C-alpha positions in Angstrom: -0.1 0.2 -0.1 1.2 3.6 -1.1 1.5 6.6 1.2 -1.8 8.3 -1.1 -3.8 4.7 -0.2 -2.9 4.6 3.4 -4.0 8.2 3.6 -7.5 8.1 1.8 -8.0 5.1 4.5 -7.2 7.0 7.4 -9.7 9.5 6.4 -12.2 6.8 5.6 -12.4 5.9 9.4 -10.9 8.8 11.2 -12.9 8.0 14.4 -11.8 8.9 18.1 -13.8 7.9 21.2 -13.5 8.6 24.9 -14.7 6.5 27.5 -15.2 7.1 31.2 -17.0 5.7 34.2 -20.8 6.8 34.7 -22.0 4.9 37.9 -20.6 2.0 40.0 -22.8 0.3 42.6 -21.5 -2.8 45.0 -24.6 -4.5 46.8 -23.6 -7.1 49.4 -25.9 -9.7 50.9 -25.9 -12.6 53.6 -27.8 -15.2 54.5 -26.8 -17.7 57.1 -29.1 -21.3 57.0 -29.3 -23.8 59.9 -28.8 -27.1 58.2 -29.5 -29.2 61.5 -29.0 -29.0 65.0 -28.2 -31.6 68.1 -29.0 -31.2 71.7 -27.1 -32.6 73.5 -28.4 -33.5 77.7 -27.2 -32.5 80.7 -25.4 -35.0 82.5 -25.9 -36.2 86.0 -23.4 -34.0 87.5 -25.5 -31.3 86.4 -24.9 -28.5 83.9 -27.5 -27.0 81.4 -27.8 -28.8 78.1 -25.8 -28.2 74.6 -27.2 -27.2 71.2 -24.7 -27.7 68.8 -25.7 -26.4 64.7 -24.7 -26.9 61.5 -24.5 -24.0 59.2 -24.1 -22.5 56.1 -23.7 -18.4 55.5 -24.0 -17.6 52.0 -22.2 -14.3 51.1 -22.7 -12.5 47.8 -21.2 -9.4 46.3 -22.5 -7.8 43.5 -20.6 -4.8 41.6 -22.3 -2.7 38.7 -20.1 -1.1 36.5 -21.4 1.7 33.5 -19.0 3.1 31.1 -20.3 6.5 28.6 -18.6 6.0 25.5 -18.6 9.2 23.0 -17.5 8.7 19.2 -16.5 12.0 17.1 -16.6 10.9 13.5 -14.3 12.9 11.4 -14.0 10.1 8.3 -16.8 8.5 6.0 -17.0 5.3 7.2 -20.3 4.3 9.5 -20.1 1.1 10.1 -17.8 -0.1 13.0 -17.5 -3.2 15.7 -17.1 -2.1 19.4 -15.6 -4.2 21.6 -15.8 -3.9 25.5 -13.4 -6.2 27.6 -14.4 -6.3 31.4 -11.2 -7.3 33.7 -12.1 -9.1 37.0 -10.2 -10.8 39.5 -11.2 -12.9 43.0 -11.0 -11.8 45.9 -8.2 -10.6 47.5 -5.9 -12.0 44.2 -5.3 -8.6 42.8 -2.4 -10.2 40.9 -5.2 -13.3 39.1 -6.6 -10.4 37.0 -8.6 -11.7 34.2 -10.7 -10.8 31.4 -14.1 -11.3 33.3 -16.5 -10.8 30.0 -16.2 -10.0 26.7 -19.0 -7.7 24.3 -19.1 -7.0 20.6 -21.4 -5.3 18.8 -22.1 -3.6 15.2 -22.6 0.4 15.7 -23.4 2.9 13.6 -21.6 6.0 13.8 -23.0 9.1 11.9 -20.3 10.8 10.1 -19.4 14.5 11.3 -21.4 13.7 14.5 -21.0 13.2 18.0 -22.3 10.1 19.4 -22.7 8.1 22.6 -23.7 5.3 24.4 -23.8 3.4 27.4 -22.5 -0.4 28.3 -22.5 -1.7 31.7 -21.3 -5.0 33.1 -22.3 -6.9 36.8 -19.9 -8.8 38.7 -20.7 -11.6 41.3 -18.6 -13.0 43.9 -19.9 -15.7 46.1 -18.5 -17.5 49.5 -20.2 -20.4 51.3 -18.8 -20.8 54.7 -20.0 -23.8 56.0 -19.7 -24.8 60.1 -20.0 -28.0 61.2 -21.3 -29.6 64.2 -17.9 -30.1 65.4 -17.1 -26.5 64.9 -15.0 -27.1 62.3 -15.2 -24.4 59.3 -15.0 -24.4 55.3 -14.7 -22.1 52.8 -15.8 -22.0 49.1 -15.5 -19.0 46.5 -15.8 -18.7 43.2 -16.4 -15.4 41.1 -15.0 -11.8 40.5 -14.9 -8.6 41.4 -14.4 -5.6 39.2 -10.8 -4.8 37.9 -10.9 -2.7 34.7 -12.2 -2.2 31.7 -10.9 -1.5 27.8 -12.7 -0.1 25.1 -12.0 -0.8 21.7 -13.1 0.6 18.1 -12.8 -1.2 14.7 -13.9 -1.3 11.1 -15.3 -4.1 9.6 -12.1 -5.6 8.1 -10.8 -5.6 11.6 -8.6 -2.8 12.2 -8.1 -0.8 15.3 -9.4 2.8 14.9 -9.3 3.8 18.2 -9.2 2.3 22.0 -9.5 3.4 25.7 -8.5 1.6 28.7 -9.0 2.6 32.5 -5.3 2.1 33.3 -3.1 2.7 30.2 -1.0 -0.4 30.4 -4.0 -2.4 29.8 -3.8 -1.3 26.0 -0.5 -2.4 25.5 -0.8 -6.1 27.6 -4.5 -6.9 27.2 -3.9 -9.8 24.7 -1.4 -11.4 27.2 -4.4 -11.6 30.2 -5.9 -14.9 30.3 -9.6 -15.3 29.6 -12.0 -16.5 32.8 -13.2 -19.8 32.2 -16.6 -20.3 34.1 -16.8 -23.1 36.4 -19.8 -24.7 37.9 -19.7 -24.5 41.8 -20.5 -27.7 43.8 -21.4 -26.0 46.7 -20.7 -26.7 50.2 -24.1 -27.4 51.0 -24.1 -30.0 48.5 -21.6 -32.2 50.8 -22.6 -35.1 52.9 -23.3 -34.0 56.3 -21.4 -36.1 58.9 -23.5 -38.8 60.8 -23.9 -37.6 64.2 -27.4 -39.0 65.0 -29.9 -40.6 63.7 -33.2 -38.8 62.5 -30.9 -35.4 61.6 -31.4 -34.1 58.4 -30.5 -31.0 56.3 -32.7 -28.4 55.2 -32.5 -25.8 52.6 -34.1 -22.1 53.1 -37.7 -21.5 51.1 -39.2 -17.9 50.9 -42.9 -18.3 49.9 -43.8 -14.4 48.8 -45.1 -12.6 46.0 -43.5 -10.3 43.2 -43.8 -6.9 44.0 -42.2 -5.3 41.1 -39.8 -6.4 38.1 -37.8 -4.9 35.8 -35.9 -6.5 32.9 -34.1 -9.4 35.2 -34.6 -8.1 38.3 -37.5 -9.0 40.8 -38.4 -7.3 43.9 -39.9 -9.0 46.5 -43.1 -8.7 48.8 -41.1 -9.7 51.6 -38.2 -7.3 51.1 -35.8 -9.6 48.8 -34.2 -8.6 45.6 -32.9 -11.4 43.5 -31.8 -11.3 39.2 -32.7 -14.1 37.0 -29.0 -15.4 35.5 -30.4 -18.2 33.4 -33.2 -18.3 31.0 -35.5 -16.1 29.4 -38.1 -14.2 31.9 -40.8 -12.1 29.6 -43.6 -10.9 31.1 -44.4 -11.4 34.8 -47.8 -10.1 35.4 -49.2 -8.5 38.9 -48.5 -9.9 42.3 -47.9 -13.2 41.0 -46.7 -16.2 43.5 -43.2 -16.4 44.1 -41.0 -19.1 45.7 -37.3 -18.6 46.7 -35.3 -21.6 47.3 -32.1 -23.2 47.3 -31.0 -26.0 45.8 -27.8 -27.5 46.8 -24.8 -24.1 46.3 -27.8 -22.2 44.2 -30.6 -19.9 44.9 -33.5 -20.4 42.4 -36.8 -19.1 42.3 -40.4 -20.6 40.6 -43.0 -17.6 39.5 -46.5 -18.6 38.8 -47.6 -19.3 35.6 -44.0 -19.5 34.1 -41.5 -22.1 35.9 -38.0 -22.3 37.7 -35.2 -20.2 37.1 -31.8 -19.6 38.2 -30.7 -16.3 40.1 -28.5 -14.1 42.5 -29.7 -13.0 45.5 -29.0 -9.5 45.3 -30.9 -8.5 48.8 -31.9 -10.9 51.3 -35.2 -11.0 52.8 -34.9 -9.4 56.4 -36.6 -12.2 57.9 -35.3 -15.4 58.6 -37.4 -18.0 56.1 -40.6 -19.9 57.9 -40.4 -22.8 55.4 -37.6 -25.4 54.4 -37.7 -27.8 51.3 -35.5 -30.0 49.2 -35.4 -30.8 45.5 -37.1 -34.2 44.8 -37.7 -36.1 41.4 -40.8 -37.3 40.4 -40.4 -40.5 38.2 -44.0 -41.3 38.0 -47.6 -40.3 38.4 -50.5 -43.0 39.2 -54.1 -42.9 40.0 -55.0 -40.0 37.6 -52.8 -37.4 39.4 -53.7 -39.4 42.7 -50.2 -40.5 43.8 -47.0 -39.3 43.1 -43.8 -41.9 43.3 -40.1 -40.5 43.6 -37.3 -41.6 41.5 -35.7 -42.6 45.4 -39.3 -45.2 45.8 -40.9 -42.6 48.0 -44.5 -42.3 47.6 -46.6 -39.4 48.0 -50.5 -39.4 48.1 -51.9 -36.0 47.0 -54.7 -34.0 48.3 -58.4 -34.2 47.1 -58.2 -30.8 46.1 -55.6 -30.6 43.6 -55.9 -34.4 42.5 -57.6 -32.4 38.9 -54.0 -30.4 38.4 -51.6 -33.2 38.9 -53.7 -35.4 36.6 -52.3 -33.2 33.8 -48.6 -33.5 35.0 -46.4 -36.2 33.2 -43.7 -37.9 35.2 -39.8 -37.4 35.0 -39.7 -33.7 36.7 -38.0 -32.2 39.4 -40.2 -30.9 42.4 -39.8 -29.0 45.8 -40.6 -31.0 48.8 -41.9 -28.2 51.1 -42.0 -28.6 54.8 -42.7 -32.4 54.2 -46.3 -32.0 53.3 -46.3 -29.8 50.4 -44.8 -30.0 46.7 -44.6 -27.8 44.0 -43.7 -28.7 40.6 -41.1 -26.7 39.1 -41.5 -27.7 35.6 -45.2 -26.0 35.6 -46.6 -22.6 36.9 -49.7 -23.9 39.1 -49.8 -23.8 42.3 -48.2 -25.4 45.7 -50.3 -28.8 46.4 -51.0 -30.3 49.8 -49.2 -34.3 49.8 -49.4 -37.0 52.5 -45.9 -39.0 52.6 -47.1 -43.0 52.3 -44.0 -44.6 52.1 
């Protein structure tokens, strides 16, 4: 390419950008759940009884960053590719910086005009602190906190037109920063509890509430909690729909009336302790025109008379939430909580 052609191409895509942080916010939540307890009676020599508890504390830190990006197009081209690289690091590991997320979009920038857009990202860092009956503590953490950004503008041929970063050094070393590879957290609560005594079972918290307000994927609950849907298409919710916020192993989920269960993050924990507890079970078969439900492990439940009409429409092989041992919610349906009695 000669100098004349180079100058012509440079004029064709002569655009500058300026990016800056418009807003940022951090939300923290912590929910402590008693999984089981054991009471040791006083001995013959006197002394009060002792209560031991196995607990799990679920701590979440959610960070939101919003950038404002302004473009000044002094060339002839209007079609560009905008890439935003969001960087993060595990908590207390600032030297282990990685590319947390990458967004890319086609953008039209009119010539001889100043154009502005906004881009944002959410970070989540989560820690599970498990305290066993013997007083031992284990911790498991995953997720990232905010560590910077880089905005890059390229033409449709992949040539970089302009870029800007929160720290200048990122512009030179971005390609050397590894990309975060998501991994599924097993969750401390999913591990088998130690055998301490017969009849002691783990319990997961269950909040039965209503949706007070919804905006995009963020739901405000009637009990004061706020959650964000992290997987699945939510769509239109409707007015004050019933909702059940529950924990499945190490993950929070929310079931919504008229829809199904969705994975979610708890942005703000409900201020009051849950009144119910439950476990996710697998229903393998529906018998007796909806009157009998059989689980994958062989347990048998009888459906209350008022709900047989609804359960007669259910098909087998679905997950359900067993609440307090006598109520059941089909997580694949948008119906209602039904009454059940365990027969076996």
